[in-house]
C-alpha positions as CSV (number, residue, x, y, z in Angstrom):
1,M,-32.7,68.2,-9.4
2,S,-29.5,66.8,-10.7
3,D,-27.5,68.1,-13.7
4,N,-28.9,65.2,-15.8
5,D,-32.5,66.5,-15.3
6,S,-31.5,69.9,-16.9
7,R,-30.1,68.3,-20.1
8,K,-32.0,69.3,-23.2
9,N,-32.2,67.3,-26.5
10,L,-30.5,69.8,-28.9
11,R,-30.6,69.9,-32.6
12,M,-27.5,68.0,-33.9
13,P,-25.8,68.2,-37.3
14,E,-27.6,66.5,-40.1
15,D,-26.0,65.3,-43.4
16,D,-23.3,67.9,-44.4
17,E,-23.8,70.3,-41.4
18,V,-20.9,70.9,-38.9
19,F,-20.7,72.9,-35.6
20,A,-19.0,76.3,-35.9
21,V,-18.1,79.2,-33.7
22,V,-18.5,82.8,-35.1
23,K,-15.2,84.5,-35.0
24,D,-15.8,87.8,-36.8
25,M,-18.6,89.9,-38.3
26,L,-17.8,90.8,-41.9
27,G,-20.9,92.8,-42.8
28,A,-23.3,92.3,-45.7
29,N,-24.8,89.3,-43.9
30,R,-21.5,87.4,-43.8
31,V,-19.5,86.1,-40.8
32,K,-16.2,84.4,-40.4
33,V,-16.6,81.0,-38.6
34,R,-14.2,78.4,-37.4
35,C,-15.7,75.0,-38.0
36,M,-15.2,71.9,-35.9
37,D,-13.7,70.1,-38.9
38,G,-10.7,72.5,-38.7
39,V,-11.6,74.8,-41.6
40,E,-12.2,78.6,-41.3
41,R,-15.1,79.6,-43.6
42,T,-17.0,82.6,-44.7
43,A,-20.6,81.9,-43.8
44,R,-23.7,83.6,-45.1
45,I,-26.7,84.4,-43.0
46,P,-29.7,83.4,-45.1
47,G,-32.5,85.9,-45.7
48,K,-35.0,83.9,-43.5
49,M,-32.7,84.4,-40.5
50,Q,-31.5,88.0,-41.1
51,K,-34.1,90.0,-39.1
52,R,-35.4,87.2,-36.9
53,I,-32.2,85.7,-35.4
54,W,-29.3,88.0,-34.3
55,I,-25.9,86.4,-34.6
56,R,-22.9,87.8,-32.7
57,E,-19.3,86.9,-32.2
58,D,-18.6,83.7,-30.1
59,D,-22.1,82.3,-31.0
60,V,-22.3,78.6,-31.7
61,V,-24.0,77.8,-35.0
62,L,-24.6,75.0,-37.4
63,V,-23.2,75.6,-40.9
64,E,-23.6,73.7,-44.1
65,P,-20.5,74.0,-46.3
66,W,-21.1,74.6,-50.0
67,D,-20.5,71.7,-52.3
68,W,-18.8,73.7,-55.0
69,Q,-16.7,76.1,-52.7
70,D,-15.6,74.5,-49.5
71,E,-14.3,77.8,-47.9
72,K,-17.9,79.1,-47.9
73,A,-21.0,78.0,-46.0
74,D,-24.6,78.8,-45.1
75,I,-25.7,79.2,-41.4
76,T,-28.6,76.9,-40.7
77,W,-29.1,77.2,-36.9
78,R,-27.9,79.3,-34.0
79,Y,-27.7,77.9,-30.4
80,E,-28.8,79.9,-27.3
81,K,-26.0,80.5,-24.8
82,Q,-27.1,77.7,-22.4
83,D,-27.4,75.3,-25.3
84,A,-23.9,76.2,-26.5
85,D,-22.6,75.6,-22.9
86,Q,-24.2,72.2,-22.9
87,L,-22.6,71.3,-26.2
88,R,-19.2,72.4,-24.9
89,E,-19.6,70.3,-21.7
90,E,-20.5,67.2,-23.8
91,G,-17.4,67.7,-25.9
92,H,-19.1,68.5,-29.3
93,I,-17.3,71.9,-29.5
94,Q,-13.6,72.4,-28.8
95,E,-12.4,76.0,-28.4
């Protein structure tokens, strides 16, 4: 099998969402993320994700910035490690 056969169709950003990399765990269901639009934001882990999806430093996530406070956001999706590696290879995420 070639590399192209292993490519998965991944969830891409919709509407206001942007890719982000988790930089620091702040506690109280909050993390510091560096978004691909160049802004560092404090992101909130929503209640539906808190006990089901574990988020760690250096994870790639999708965040949706708040309309009324651009320095804050909500996490909407977390990518598995192999999916994050694919996004990096395709150039969607710059470290």
